[in-house]
KEMI-874782 format. One record per atom (N, C-alpha, C): residue number from 1; chain; x negated, y, z negated. Coordinates in nm, 3 decimals, m for minus. Atoms other than C-alpha are relative to their C-alpha. Last residue first. Layout:
<r k="NUM" c="A" x="X" y="Y" z="Z"/>
...
***
This chain:
<r k="113" c="A" x="0.022" y="0.131" z="0.001"/>
<r k="113" c="A" x="1.443" y="m3.363" z="m2.886"/>
<r k="113" c="A" x="m0.139" y="m0.046" z="m0.013"/>
<r k="112" c="A" x="0.025" y="0.028" z="0.131"/>
<r k="112" c="A" x="1.532" y="m3.007" z="m2.980"/>
<r k="112" c="A" x="m0.011" y="m0.158" z="m0.009"/>
<r k="111" c="A" x="m0.091" y="0.089" z="0.029"/>
<r k="111" c="A" x="1.688" y="m2.944" z="m2.639"/>
<r k="111" c="A" x="m0.020" y="m0.055" z="m0.140"/>
<r k="110" c="A" x="m0.133" y="m0.072" z="0.008"/>
<r k="110" c="A" x="1.502" y="m2.629" z="m2.619"/>
<r k="110" c="A" x="0.123" y="m0.093" z="m0.032"/>
<r k="109" c="A" x="0.004" y="m0.082" z="0.096"/>
<r k="109" c="A" x="1.162" y="m2.797" z="m2.693"/>
<r k="109" c="A" x="0.146" y="0.070" z="m0.027"/>
<r k="108" c="A" x="m0.031" y="0.083" z="0.101"/>
<r k="108" c="A" x="1.255" y="m3.066" z="m2.449"/>
<r k="108" c="A" x="m0.001" y="0.070" z="m0.137"/>
<r k="107" c="A" x="m0.156" y="0.062" z="0.002"/>
<r k="107" c="A" x="1.329" y="m2.819" z="m2.179"/>
<r k="107" c="A" x="0.010" y="m0.086" z="m0.116"/>
<r k="106" c="A" x="m0.072" y="m0.114" z="0.039"/>
<r k="106" c="A" x="0.972" y="m2.634" z="m2.254"/>
<r k="106" c="A" x="0.174" y="m0.050" z="m0.021"/>
<r k="105" c="A" x="0.004" y="m0.031" z="0.136"/>
<r k="105" c="A" x="0.802" y="m2.946" z="m2.236"/>
<r k="105" c="A" x="0.082" y="0.111" z="m0.068"/>
<r k="104" c="A" x="m0.070" y="0.122" z="0.087"/>
<r k="104" c="A" x="0.956" y="m3.040" z="m1.908"/>
<r k="104" c="A" x="m0.024" y="0.014" z="m0.153"/>
<r k="103" c="A" x="m0.130" y="m0.027" z="m0.020"/>
<r k="103" c="A" x="0.859" y="m2.674" z="m1.765"/>
<r k="103" c="A" x="0.088" y="m0.114" z="m0.080"/>
<r k="102" c="A" x="m0.046" y="m0.109" z="0.089"/>
<r k="102" c="A" x="0.514" y="m2.712" z="m1.890"/>
<r k="102" c="A" x="0.141" y="0.018" z="m0.007"/>
<r k="101" c="A" x="m0.003" y="0.044" z="0.135"/>
<r k="101" c="A" x="0.500" y="m3.056" z="m1.718"/>
<r k="101" c="A" x="0.008" y="0.116" z="m0.094"/>
<r k="100" c="A" x="m0.113" y="0.090" z="0.019"/>
<r k="100" c="A" x="0.624" y="m2.918" z="m1.386"/>
<r k="100" c="A" x="0.001" y="m0.052" z="m0.160"/>
<r k="99" c="A" x="m0.138" y="m0.107" z="0.022"/>
<r k="99" c="A" x="0.390" y="m2.611" z="m1.409"/>
<r k="99" c="A" x="0.105" y="m0.098" z="m0.011"/>
<r k="98" c="A" x="0.014" y="m0.070" z="0.124"/>
<r k="98" c="A" x="0.096" y="m2.864" z="m1.455"/>
<r k="98" c="A" x="0.110" y="0.084" z="m0.021"/>
<r k="97" c="A" x="m0.033" y="0.125" z="0.119"/>
<r k="97" c="A" x="0.219" y="m3.114" z="m1.182"/>
<r k="97" c="A" x="m0.028" y="0.093" z="m0.126"/>
<r k="96" c="A" x="m0.140" y="0.022" z="m0.005"/>
<r k="96" c="A" x="0.235" y="m2.807" z="m0.929"/>
<r k="96" c="A" x="0.039" y="m0.092" z="m0.119"/>
<r k="95" c="A" x="m0.049" y="m0.105" z="0.062"/>
<r k="95" c="A" x="m0.117" y="m2.685" z="m1.021"/>
<r k="95" c="A" x="0.140" y="m0.020" z="m0.016"/>
<r k="94" c="A" x="0.018" y="m0.012" z="0.112"/>
<r k="94" c="A" x="m0.253" y="m3.023" z="m0.973"/>
<r k="94" c="A" x="0.075" y="0.115" z="m0.053"/>
<r k="93" c="A" x="m0.073" y="0.085" z="0.062"/>
<r k="93" c="A" x="m0.081" y="m3.059" z="m0.631"/>
<r k="93" c="A" x="m0.023" y="m0.006" z="m0.170"/>
<r k="92" c="A" x="m0.130" y="m0.055" z="0.006"/>
<r k="92" c="A" x="m0.228" y="m2.729" z="m0.528"/>
<r k="92" c="A" x="0.104" y="m0.118" z="m0.059"/>
<r k="91" c="A" x="m0.009" y="m0.130" z="0.104"/>
<r k="91" c="A" x="m0.578" y="m2.821" z="m0.627"/>
<r k="91" c="A" x="0.141" y="0.025" z="m0.009"/>
<r k="90" c="A" x="0.027" y="0.061" z="0.129"/>
<r k="90" c="A" x="m0.551" y="m3.170" z="m0.447"/>
<r k="90" c="A" x="0.034" y="0.117" z="m0.102"/>
<r k="89" c="A" x="m0.130" y="0.062" z="0.025"/>
<r k="89" c="A" x="m0.423" y="m2.999" z="m0.129"/>
<r k="89" c="A" x="m0.003" y="m0.056" z="m0.159"/>
<r k="88" c="A" x="m0.115" y="m0.087" z="0.039"/>
<r k="88" c="A" x="m0.701" y="m2.745" z="m0.161"/>
<r k="88" c="A" x="0.128" y="m0.061" z="m0.014"/>
<r k="87" c="A" x="0.037" y="m0.070" z="0.131"/>
<r k="87" c="A" x="m0.980" y="m3.008" z="m0.201"/>
<r k="87" c="A" x="0.114" y="0.093" z="m0.026"/>
<r k="86" c="A" x="m0.029" y="0.110" z="0.077"/>
<r k="86" c="A" x="m0.832" y="m3.222" z="0.101"/>
<r k="86" c="A" x="m0.005" y="0.068" z="m0.149"/>
<r k="85" c="A" x="m0.155" y="0.013" z="0.008"/>
<r k="85" c="A" x="m0.834" y="m2.891" z="0.317"/>
<r k="85" c="A" x="0.043" y="m0.109" z="m0.134"/>
<r k="84" c="A" x="m0.045" y="m0.105" z="0.075"/>
<r k="84" c="A" x="m1.196" y="m2.814" z="0.215"/>
<r k="84" c="A" x="0.165" y="m0.017" z="m0.006"/>
<r k="83" c="A" x="0.048" y="m0.014" z="0.146"/>
<r k="83" c="A" x="m1.307" y="m3.170" z="0.309"/>
<r k="83" c="A" x="0.070" y="0.118" z="m0.080"/>
<r k="82" c="A" x="m0.100" y="0.099" z="0.038"/>
<r k="82" c="A" x="m1.098" y="m3.134" z="0.641"/>
<r k="82" c="A" x="m0.034" y="m0.042" z="m0.155"/>
<r k="81" c="A" x="m0.139" y="m0.049" z="0.016"/>
<r k="81" c="A" x="m1.263" y="m2.825" z="0.708"/>
<r k="81" c="A" x="0.082" y="m0.094" z="m0.051"/>
<r k="80" c="A" x="m0.033" y="m0.074" z="0.097"/>
<r k="80" c="A" x="m1.603" y="m2.952" z="0.642"/>
<r k="80" c="A" x="0.142" y="0.048" z="m0.026"/>
<r k="79" c="A" x="0.014" y="0.085" z="0.126"/>
<r k="79" c="A" x="m1.570" y="m3.260" z="0.857"/>
<r k="79" c="A" x="0.007" y="0.112" z="m0.129"/>
<r k="78" c="A" x="m0.113" y="0.072" z="0.019"/>
<r k="78" c="A" x="m1.435" y="m3.035" z="1.135"/>
<r k="78" c="A" x="0.005" y="m0.088" z="m0.106"/>
<r k="77" c="A" x="0.066" y="0.135" z="0.031"/>
<r k="77" c="A" x="m1.727" y="m2.797" z="1.144"/>
<r k="77" c="A" x="0.136" y="m0.078" z="m0.043"/>
<r k="76" c="A" x="m0.095" y="0.084" z="0.101"/>
<r k="76" c="A" x="m1.565" y="m2.481" z="1.310"/>
<r k="76" c="A" x="m0.073" y="m0.149" z="m0.007"/>
<r k="75" c="A" x="0.068" y="0.049" z="0.126"/>
<r k="75" c="A" x="m1.827" y="m2.256" z="1.440"/>
<r k="75" c="A" x="0.084" y="m0.084" z="m0.081"/>
<r k="74" c="A" x="m0.106" y="0.051" z="0.105"/>
<r k="74" c="A" x="m1.704" y="m2.187" z="1.813"/>
<r k="74" c="A" x="m0.107" y="m0.048" z="m0.121"/>
<r k="73" c="A" x="m0.030" y="m0.113" z="0.081"/>
<r k="73" c="A" x="m1.936" y="m1.975" z="2.017"/>
<r k="73" c="A" x="0.096" y="m0.049" z="m0.125"/>
<r k="72" c="A" x="m0.101" y="m0.066" z="m0.056"/>
<r k="72" c="A" x="m1.946" y="m2.221" z="2.318"/>
<r k="72" c="A" x="0.032" y="0.119" z="m0.090"/>
<r k="71" c="A" x="0.011" y="m0.085" z="m0.098"/>
<r k="71" c="A" x="m2.296" y="m2.314" z="2.246"/>
<r k="71" c="A" x="0.115" y="0.087" z="0.039"/>
<r k="70" c="A" x="m0.023" y="0.078" z="m0.115"/>
<r k="70" c="A" x="m2.212" y="m2.460" z="1.900"/>
<r k="70" c="A" x="m0.043" y="0.104" z="0.112"/>
<r k="69" c="A" x="0.068" y="0.109" z="0.004"/>
<r k="69" c="A" x="m2.302" y="m2.354" z="1.547"/>
<r k="69" c="A" x="0.003" y="m0.087" z="0.134"/>
<r k="68" c="A" x="m0.046" y="0.100" z="m0.110"/>
<r k="68" c="A" x="m2.215" y="m2.009" z="1.553"/>
<r k="68" c="A" x="m0.094" y="m0.108" z="0.008"/>
<r k="67" c="A" x="0.037" y="0.138" z="m0.008"/>
<r k="67" c="A" x="m2.224" y="m1.772" z="1.264"/>
<r k="67" c="A" x="0.033" y="m0.078" z="0.107"/>
<r k="66" c="A" x="0.137" y="0.018" z="m0.075"/>
<r k="66" c="A" x="m2.214" y="m1.400" z="1.328"/>
<r k="66" c="A" x="m0.038" y="m0.158" z="0.003"/>
<r k="65" c="A" x="0.032" y="m0.080" z="m0.135"/>
<r k="65" c="A" x="m1.854" y="m1.296" z="1.237"/>
<r k="65" c="A" x="m0.120" y="m0.059" z="0.082"/>
<r k="64" c="A" x="0.140" y="0.017" z="m0.028"/>
<r k="64" c="A" x="m1.706" y="m1.538" z="0.985"/>
<r k="64" c="A" x="m0.042" y="0.075" z="0.120"/>
<r k="63" c="A" x="0.049" y="0.053" z="m0.119"/>
<r k="63" c="A" x="m1.336" y="m1.393" z="0.925"/>
<r k="63" c="A" x="m0.165" y="m0.029" z="m0.008"/>
<r k="62" c="A" x="0.120" y="m0.062" z="m0.048"/>
<r k="62" c="A" x="m1.187" y="m1.313" z="0.590"/>
<r k="62" c="A" x="m0.033" y="m0.087" z="0.144"/>
<r k="61" c="A" x="0.045" y="0.076" z="m0.108"/>
<r k="61" c="A" x="m0.818" y="m1.383" z="0.474"/>
<r k="61" c="A" x="m0.128" y="0.080" z="0.058"/>
<r k="60" c="A" x="0.028" y="m0.070" z="m0.138"/>
<r k="60" c="A" x="m0.753" y="m1.218" z="0.146"/>
<r k="60" c="A" x="m0.040" y="m0.093" z="0.092"/>
<r k="59" c="A" x="0.101" y="0.062" z="m0.085"/>
<r k="59" c="A" x="m0.587" y="m1.335" z="m0.177"/>
<r k="59" c="A" x="m0.022" y="0.070" z="0.135"/>
<r k="58" c="A" x="m0.029" y="0.060" z="m0.109"/>
<r k="58" c="A" x="m0.418" y="m1.091" z="m0.400"/>
<r k="58" c="A" x="m0.104" y="m0.069" z="0.063"/>
<r k="57" c="A" x="0.102" y="0.089" z="m0.050"/>
<r k="57" c="A" x="m0.474" y="m0.957" z="m0.760"/>
<r k="57" c="A" x="0.087" y="m0.061" z="0.121"/>
<r k="56" c="A" x="0.041" y="m0.044" z="m0.136"/>
<r k="56" c="A" x="m0.221" y="m0.675" z="m0.823"/>
<r k="56" c="A" x="m0.090" y="m0.070" z="0.073"/>
<r k="55" c="A" x="m0.101" y="m0.003" z="m0.090"/>
<r k="55" c="A" x="m0.044" y="m0.837" z="m1.109"/>
<r k="55" c="A" x="m0.022" y="0.031" z="0.150"/>
<r k="54" c="A" x="m0.031" y="0.132" z="m0.020"/>
<r k="54" c="A" x="m0.357" y="m0.936" z="m1.288"/>
<r k="54" c="A" x="0.107" y="m0.008" z="0.092"/>
<r k="53" c="A" x="0.084" y="0.054" z="m0.092"/>
<r k="53" c="A" x="m0.487" y="m0.580" z="m1.250"/>
<r k="53" c="A" x="0.021" y="m0.134" z="0.040"/>
<r k="52" c="A" x="m0.030" y="m0.061" z="m0.145"/>
<r k="52" c="A" x="m0.160" y="m0.434" z="m1.371"/>
<r k="52" c="A" x="m0.105" y="m0.063" z="0.098"/>
<r k="51" c="A" x="m0.113" y="0.072" z="m0.056"/>
<r k="51" c="A" x="m0.176" y="m0.661" z="m1.678"/>
<r k="51" c="A" x="0.027" y="0.047" z="0.135"/>
<r k="50" c="A" x="0.034" y="0.139" z="m0.022"/>
<r k="50" c="A" x="m0.545" y="m0.558" z="m1.751"/>
<r k="50" c="A" x="0.127" y="m0.066" z="0.062"/>
<r k="49" c="A" x="0.102" y="0.005" z="m0.103"/>
<r k="49" c="A" x="m0.441" y="m0.196" z="m1.736"/>
<r k="49" c="A" x="m0.039" y="m0.128" z="0.061"/>
<r k="48" c="A" x="m0.111" y="m0.019" z="m0.117"/>
<r k="48" c="A" x="m0.133" y="m0.249" z="m1.954"/>
<r k="48" c="A" x="m0.083" y="0.003" z="0.113"/>
<r k="47" c="A" x="m0.070" y="0.124" z="m0.038"/>
<r k="47" c="A" x="m0.381" y="m0.401" z="m2.213"/>
<r k="47" c="A" x="0.106" y="0.028" z="0.114"/>
<r k="46" c="A" x="m0.133" y="m0.004" z="m0.011"/>
<r k="46" c="A" x="m0.599" y="m0.091" z="m2.221"/>
<r k="46" c="A" x="0.070" y="m0.142" z="0.053"/>
<r k="45" c="A" x="m0.069" y="0.039" z="0.119"/>
<r k="45" c="A" x="m0.944" y="m0.174" z="m2.317"/>
<r k="45" c="A" x="0.139" y="0.032" z="m0.012"/>
<r k="44" c="A" x="m0.076" y="m0.125" z="0.041"/>
<r k="44" c="A" x="m1.092" y="0.039" z="m2.016"/>
<r k="44" c="A" x="0.070" y="m0.039" z="m0.144"/>
<r k="43" c="A" x="0.089" y="m0.112" z="0.060"/>
<r k="43" c="A" x="m1.367" y="m0.228" z="m1.987"/>
<r k="43" c="A" x="0.077" y="0.119" z="m0.033"/>
<r k="42" c="A" x="0.034" y="0.037" z="0.139"/>
<r k="42" c="A" x="m1.104" y="m0.494" z="m1.933"/>
<r k="42" c="A" x="m0.082" y="0.100" z="m0.069"/>
<r k="41" c="A" x="m0.106" y="m0.017" z="0.081"/>
<r k="41" c="A" x="m0.956" y="m0.339" z="m1.631"/>
<r k="41" c="A" x="m0.029" y="m0.014" z="m0.148"/>
<r k="40" c="A" x="m0.009" y="m0.142" z="m0.008"/>
<r k="40" c="A" x="m1.300" y="m0.336" z="m1.443"/>
<r k="40" c="A" x="0.136" y="0.062" z="m0.107"/>
<r k="39" c="A" x="0.127" y="m0.059" z="0.059"/>
<r k="39" c="A" x="m1.360" y="m0.691" z="m1.538"/>
<r k="39" c="A" x="0.010" y="0.153" z="m0.006"/>
<r k="38" c="A" x="m0.022" y="0.019" z="0.138"/>
<r k="38" c="A" x="m0.998" y="m0.791" z="m1.431"/>
<r k="38" c="A" x="m0.116" y="0.045" z="m0.079"/>
<r k="37" c="A" x="m0.119" y="m0.098" z="0.053"/>
<r k="37" c="A" x="m1.034" y="m0.628" z="m1.091"/>
<r k="37" c="A" x="0.012" y="m0.012" z="m0.150"/>
<r k="36" c="A" x="0.059" y="m0.138" z="0.014"/>
<r k="36" c="A" x="m1.387" y="m0.784" z="m1.040"/>
<r k="36" c="A" x="0.109" y="0.090" z="m0.030"/>
<r k="35" c="A" x="0.109" y="m0.031" z="0.115"/>
<r k="35" c="A" x="m1.266" y="m1.131" z="m1.142"/>
<r k="35" c="A" x="m0.050" y="0.162" z="m0.008"/>
<r k="34" c="A" x="m0.072" y="0.012" z="0.129"/>
<r k="34" c="A" x="m0.936" y="m1.114" z="m0.914"/>
<r k="34" c="A" x="m0.123" y="0.035" z="m0.112"/>
<r k="33" c="A" x="m0.081" y="m0.117" z="0.009"/>
<r k="33" c="A" x="m1.141" y="m0.994" z="m0.610"/>
<r k="33" c="A" x="0.058" y="0.011" z="m0.117"/>
<r k="32" c="A" x="0.086" y="m0.093" z="0.030"/>
<r k="32" c="A" x="m1.396" y="m1.288" z="m0.658"/>
<r k="32" c="A" x="0.071" y="0.147" z="m0.017"/>
<r k="31" c="A" x="0.059" y="0.014" z="0.134"/>
<r k="31" c="A" x="m1.144" y="m1.550" z="m0.729"/>
<r k="31" c="A" x="m0.099" y="0.131" z="m0.016"/>
<r k="30" c="A" x="m0.099" y="m0.034" z="0.121"/>
<r k="30" c="A" x="m0.914" y="m1.488" z="m0.443"/>
<r k="30" c="A" x="m0.076" y="0.045" z="m0.104"/>
<r k="29" c="A" x="0.052" y="m0.030" z="0.113"/>
<r k="29" c="A" x="m1.084" y="m1.556" z="m0.090"/>
<r k="29" c="A" x="0.104" y="0.055" z="m0.108"/>
<r k="28" c="A" x="m0.080" y="m0.065" z="0.079"/>
<r k="28" c="A" x="m0.955" y="m1.736" z="0.210"/>
<r k="28" c="A" x="m0.086" y="0.030" z="m0.145"/>
<r k="27" c="A" x="0.005" y="0.041" z="0.139"/>
<r k="27" c="A" x="m1.157" y="m1.840" z="0.491"/>
<r k="27" c="A" x="0.065" y="0.112" z="m0.076"/>
<r k="26" c="A" x="m0.056" y="m0.097" z="0.104"/>
<r k="26" c="A" x="m1.162" y="m1.805" z="0.871"/>
<r k="26" c="A" x="m0.008" y="m0.058" z="m0.118"/>
<r k="25" c="A" x="m0.068" y="0.030" z="0.129"/>
<r k="25" c="A" x="m1.388" y="m1.984" z="1.089"/>
<r k="25" c="A" x="0.054" y="0.083" z="m0.069"/>
<r k="24" c="A" x="0.087" y="m0.012" z="0.118"/>
<r k="24" c="A" x="m1.479" y="m1.817" z="1.432"/>
<r k="24" c="A" x="0.092" y="m0.029" z="m0.131"/>
<r k="23" c="A" x="m0.071" y="m0.010" z="0.135"/>
<r k="23" c="A" x="m1.320" y="m1.930" z="1.762"/>
<r k="23" c="A" x="m0.105" y="0.009" z="m0.120"/>
<r k="22" c="A" x="m0.001" y="m0.137" z="0.053"/>
<r k="22" c="A" x="m1.545" y="m1.847" z="2.077"/>
<r k="22" c="A" x="0.091" y="0.021" z="m0.140"/>
<r k="21" c="A" x="0.126" y="m0.070" z="m0.021"/>
<r k="21" c="A" x="m1.434" y="m2.153" z="2.276"/>
<r k="21" c="A" x="m0.001" y="0.127" z="m0.092"/>
<r k="20" c="A" x="m0.029" y="m0.138" z="m0.062"/>
<r k="20" c="A" x="m1.129" y="m2.327" z="2.112"/>
<r k="20" c="A" x="m0.140" y="0.071" z="0.010"/>
<r k="19" c="A" x="0.059" y="0.025" z="m0.156"/>
<r k="19" c="A" x="m1.222" y="m2.712" z="2.059"/>
<r k="19" c="A" x="0.020" y="0.142" z="0.059"/>
<r k="18" c="A" x="0.145" y="0.041" z="m0.010"/>
<r k="18" c="A" x="m1.198" y="m2.670" z="1.667"/>
<r k="18" c="A" x="m0.062" y="m0.011" z="0.136"/>
<r k="17" c="A" x="0.079" y="m0.083" z="m0.099"/>
<r k="17" c="A" x="m0.897" y="m2.437" z="1.688"/>
<r k="17" c="A" x="m0.137" y="m0.045" z="m0.019"/>
<r k="16" c="A" x="m0.065" y="0.000" z="m0.129"/>
<r k="16" c="A" x="m0.642" y="m2.673" z="1.513"/>
<r k="16" c="A" x="m0.057" y="0.070" z="0.120"/>
<r k="15" c="A" x="0.025" y="0.164" z="m0.056"/>
<r k="15" c="A" x="m0.898" y="m2.764" z="1.245"/>
<r k="15" c="A" x="0.077" y="0.025" z="0.139"/>
<r k="14" c="A" x="0.133" y="0.015" z="m0.021"/>
<r k="14" c="A" x="m0.935" y="m2.361" z="1.158"/>
<r k="14" c="A" x="m0.021" y="m0.147" z="0.076"/>
<r k="13" c="A" x="0.022" y="m0.087" z="m0.137"/>
<r k="13" c="A" x="m0.568" y="m2.309" z="1.170"/>
<r k="13" c="A" x="m0.135" y="m0.020" z="0.065"/>
<r k="12" c="A" x="m0.069" y="0.077" z="m0.102"/>
<r k="12" c="A" x="m0.536" y="m2.602" z="0.908"/>
<r k="12" c="A" x="m0.023" y="0.083" z="0.141"/>
<r k="11" c="A" x="0.087" y="0.114" z="m0.018"/>
<r k="11" c="A" x="m0.801" y="m2.429" z="0.691"/>
<r k="11" c="A" x="0.076" y="m0.074" z="0.131"/>
<r k="10" c="A" x="0.121" y="m0.058" z="m0.061"/>
<r k="10" c="A" x="m0.613" y="m2.095" z="0.708"/>
<r k="10" c="A" x="m0.080" y="m0.111" z="0.051"/>
<r k="9" c="A" x="m0.042" y="m0.057" z="m0.133"/>
<r k="9" c="A" x="m0.267" y="m2.268" z="0.623"/>
<r k="9" c="A" x="m0.127" y="0.026" z="0.078"/>
<r k="8" c="A" x="m0.036" y="0.102" z="m0.091"/>
<r k="8" c="A" x="m0.426" y="m2.459" z="0.347"/>
<r k="8" c="A" x="0.047" y="0.029" z="0.137"/>
<r k="7" c="A" x="0.094" y="0.068" z="m0.024"/>
<r k="7" c="A" x="m0.581" y="m2.144" z="0.191"/>
<r k="7" c="A" x="0.019" y="m0.118" z="0.097"/>
<r k="6" c="A" x="0.056" y="m0.068" z="m0.094"/>
<r k="6" c="A" x="m0.252" y="m1.972" z="0.199"/>
<r k="6" c="A" x="m0.151" y="m0.066" z="0.058"/>
<r k="5" c="A" x="m0.080" y="0.008" z="m0.130"/>
<r k="5" c="A" x="m0.094" y="m2.234" z="0.011"/>
<r k="5" c="A" x="m0.063" y="0.055" z="0.112"/>
<r k="4" c="A" x="0.020" y="0.134" z="m0.038"/>
<r k="4" c="A" x="m0.385" y="m2.248" z="m0.252"/>
<r k="4" c="A" x="0.080" y="m0.028" z="0.140"/>
<r k="3" c="A" x="0.133" y="m0.001" z="m0.044"/>
<r k="3" c="A" x="m0.362" y="m1.849" z="m0.290"/>
<r k="3" c="A" x="m0.030" y="m0.149" z="0.070"/>
<r k="2" c="A" x="m0.007" y="m0.062" z="m0.127"/>
<r k="2" c="A" x="0.010" y="m1.869" z="m0.311"/>
<r k="2" c="A" x="m0.145" y="m0.007" z="0.075"/>
<r k="1" c="A" x="m0.056" y="0.089" z="m0.090"/>
<r k="1" c="A" x="m0.041" y="m2.125" z="m0.594"/>
<r k="1" c="A" x="0.003" y="0.056" z="0.124"/>
***
């Protein structure tokens, strides 16, 4: 959820800078870093190493360097950014709903109802 929250902030910043000359789009990555750490830890066969890999995985903000789509050097495409923001918001809402459902199920099981 932290990744999705960060992604929303970065995309919102991109949209806010759509008219800023020279501004380069930023993006957030998580899956690639997480996957590589998890694969490396899994090769060791040590459960503790896998757990440490999961705990240490963090999202990362990246800049696009050489891409330019306009004469002023700005490469923000508002339509793409709004689409990505909508996707991130929906993913965040889904995760929140899923967590709330799990908590409700646990609460029901604890009460014995």
